[in-house]
C-alpha positions, 0 to 999 in steps of 0.5 A, spaced: 309 614 810 308 614 803 303 619 801 296 616 800 289 618 799 283 617 804 280 613 799 286 609 798 287 607 805 279 605 806 280 601 800 287 597 803 284 596 810 277 594 807 274 600 811 268 605 811 269 613 810 265 617 815 264 624 816 270 625 810 268 631 806 274 630 801 276 622 800 282 625 796 285 628 802 292 625 803 295 623 809 302 625 808 305 625 815 306 619 820 301 614 822 301 614 830 297 611 836 299 616 841 295 622 840 300 627 842 304 625 836 299 627 831 300 633 827 299 636 820 298 630 815 298 624 820 293 619 821 291 617 828 290 610 829 284 609 835 285 603 839 281 601 845 285 599 851 284 597 858 284 604 861 284 609 855 280 609 849 283 612 843 277 614 840 276 619 845 282 623 842 279 624 835 277 631 835 283 633 839 288 630 833 284 632 828 285 639 831 292 638 831 292 637 824 291 629 823 287 628 816 283 622 819 282 617 824 282 610 823 278 607 828 272 602 830 266 607 830 264 613 827 267 619 832 264 625 829 270 627 825 273 624 818 274 617 820 275 610 816 271 605 820 273 598 820 271 592 824 278 590 827 283 596 828 289 592 829 288 588 822 287 594 819 293 597 821 297 591 819 294 591 812 296 598 811 303 596 813 303 590 808 301 595 802 306 600 804 312 595 804 310 592 798 309 599 794 316 601 797 320 595 795 325 596 800 330 591 803 326 588 809 331 585 814 327 582 820 331 579 826 328 575 832 331 571 838 331 570 846 336 575 848 340 581 844 334 583 839 334 590 841 342 591 841 343 587 835 337 591 831 341 597 833 347 595 831 345 593 824 341 600 823 348 603 825 352 599 820 347 599 814 345 607 815 352 608 813 350 605 806 343 607 805 337 611 808 335 606 813 329 605 818 329 601 824 324 599 830 325 604 835 326 601 842 323 594 843 316 596 839 316 589 836 309 586 836 303 586 832 302 594 833 309 596 834 312 593 828 307 595 823 307 602 826 315 602 824 314 600 817 309 605 816 315 610 817 319 608 811 319 613 805 321 612 798 328 614 800 328 608 805 333 603 802 333 598 808 327 597 813 330 593 819 324 590 824 325 586 830 320 581 831 318 578 838 313 572 840 309 570 845 307 563 842 307 559 836 304 563 830 306 570 832 312 571 828 309 568 822 303 573 823 308 579 823 312 576 817 305 576 813 305 583 815 312 585 813 315 580 809 322 579 810 328 578 805 333 577 810 332 573 816 336 573 822 335 568 828 340 570 834 339 565 839 334 560 843 334 561 850 330 561 856 327 568 856 319 567 856 320 559 857 314 559 862 310 562 856 312 557 851 313 551 855 320 549 853 326 551 849 324 546 843 317 550 843 321 557 843 325 554 837 319 552 833 316 559 834 323 563 832 324 559 826 318 561 823 322 567 821 326 563 816 320 559 814 317 565 811 323 567 807 323 567 799 327 562 796 335 563 795 333 564 787 329 570 789 334 573 794 332 570 801 337 569 806 337 566 813 342 568 817 343 563 823 348 563 829 353 557 828 354 557 836 347 555 837 345 548 836 337 550 836 338 556 831 343 552 826 338 546 825 333 551 822 337 551 816 333 545 814 327 549 815 328 554 809 329 555 802 333 561 803 340 561 802 344 560 809 349 564 812 352 562 819 355 567 824 359 566 830 365 564 833 365 557 830 370 555 825 365 553 820 361 560 821 362 564 814 362 571 819 366 569 825 370 573 830 378 571 832 382 573 838 376 576 842 378 579 848 376 585 853 379 591 854 381 594 861 374 598 861 370 591 859 369 593 851 370 587 846 375 587 841 376 582 836 378 580 829 372 580 824 372 575 818 367 575 813 367 572 806 370 578 803 375 580 808 378 581 815 378 587 819 379 589 827 373 591 831 374 595 838 367 596 840 364 602 844 359 597 848 360 593 854 361 586 855 363 580 851 356 578 849 356 584 844 361 580 840 355 575 838 351 581 836 356 584 832 357 578 828 350 578 827 350 585 824 356 584 820 353 578 817 347 582 815 351 588 812 356 583 808 350 580 805 347 587 803 354 589 800 358 592 805 366 590 805 369 588 812 373 594 813 366 598 812 363 594 817 368 594 822 369 601 822 361 602 823 361 597 829 367 600 832 363 607 832 356 604 834 353 606 840 347 604 844 341 607 841 336 604 846 335 606 854 337 602 860 341 597 856 348 597 859 348 604 860 355 606 863 355 613 867 361 615 871 359 619 877 363 625 879 366 621 885 368 616 881 362 611 882 360 607 875 353 606 875 351 600 869 344 601 868 341 594 864 335 594 868 330 594 861 329 587 861 333 580 864 333 573 862 338 568 864 342 569 859 343 576 859 343 576 866 349 572 866 352 576 860 351 582 864 355 579 871 361 577 866 361 584 863 361 587 870 367 583 873 371 585 866 369 593 868 371 592 875 378 589 875 381 592 881 375 595 884 369 593 888 363 590 884 356 591 886 350 586 882 344 589 884 339 584 881 331 583 881 326 578 878 327 575 872 320 574 869 316 569 865 321 563 867 315 558 869 317 552 872 325 554 871 324 560 875 327 557 882 333 553 878 335 559 874 335 565 879 339 560 884 344 559 878 345 567 877 346 567 885 351 562 884 355 565 878 355 572 882 359 568 887 364 564 882 365 571 878 367 574 885 362 579 885 364 583 891 357 584 893 350 581 891 344 585 893 338 581 891 331 586 891 324 584 891 320 578 893 321 570 892 325 570 886 330 575 890 330 570 895 332 565 891 338 569 888 341 570 895 340 563 896 344 561 890 349 565 893 349 562 900 349 555 897 355 557 893 359 559 899 357 567 900 356 566 908 358 573 910 356 580 907 357 578 900 350 578 899 344 581 902 336 581 900 332 587 901 325 588 900 324 593 894 328 599 890 328 604 896 331 599 900 337 598 895 338 605 894 338 606 902 344 601 902 348 603 897 347 610 899 351 608 905 356 603 903 358 605 896 365 608 895 369 612 890 371 607 884 366 602 885 362 599 879 354 598 880 350 593 875 343 594 876 339 589 872 332 585 873 326 584 868 322 591 866 316 589 871 321 590 877 322 597 875 330 597 878 331 603 873 329 607 879 335 605 883 340 607 877 337 613 877 337 615 884 344 613 884 346 618 879 342 623 883 346 622 889 352 622 885 350 629 882 348 632 889 355 629 892 351 625 898 356 620 897 363 622 901 369 619 899 372 614 904 
């Protein structure tokens, strides 16, 4: 963060100073909410959670070098006390972003946000110092904490924005006003919370409404292949740049194919030229993510060749998103267990099939959360797709939703041993332990709450120990 005195911070957040012997003392380190991350020069933000009260760690963080605590009550050590800690954190982020004057890129969408954010960051940091959201810290706490890691050297600030309802993205844009806004897609993720895709589109479109007009440098980057996203052009005064595989897209892909290992390759076209891309990531769904990143990079002054090189060298920066590991016995484990929705589940299945040409493929799938009344139909559709794609074996893990996955497969014609339902992750591990053969490809995917990453972890440990014998 830029250097600020405690007096300045108190003024910005409307707080009261307590037990501060020197109001000119400066915060020179990071702003943190985890006491374990506190260090010399830091500011510790004390939130009251369901299980843990951050104020209880006040003395420990100051002993570790924190300059002060930002909290909702005096704590016996230097503190700035406010009525609403979350609002204060947001106000501080807004102040710092305004002071820095960095170019702020914000993105949202139903699927692919984190992967696309990681691609954008890897492309832009070839041009200039770039700060970006770590993992999926895209809410009203994670977003300002990310913004506060920017410094005077930061040229680009890339922020992922999530939403649980109408007004959430509008609020995030007020904290960190974007200059470039990217909307990836409107899908079924969280449809149970929103009530329908039209409501999701309304919420996601708040991003383009928050952009400055074109004459002030505002740019809305929209998916030409998604009708609900493309329609958002009417909701902004910013310049509109389209990406996608449509002929009408300003940034588009041609000759899209998958390599023998399931990695996308295509010809990238931008208004400044064209260049070839072969990605290190797995799955054709990354083409759209790459085009979105390319559109952002083009708008910020990078050439087609520069963008293509960066995209071809970019990897996965976030855990459990199409992590591909080959065991010593030749079994390939694809850990995509961080999250799941109907769109990403179908994309992962297609990637599995592309990777598994000539090999046995296993789809170990679990519940997709927050689908509301659409849950039965969407799980059924995924089970059916697994059969249509000729996935060798579907292992549905968990309760009712997993039963729906298997039912879909059964109704599509999987009547033999091509699909099976197991009760939990350990049962899935036991099954795979006994039946996997060298050369098999295993996809593990479900919503984060299911915790299926434990299956992938166990499979890799089994492979390391050599417990799976060749057959």
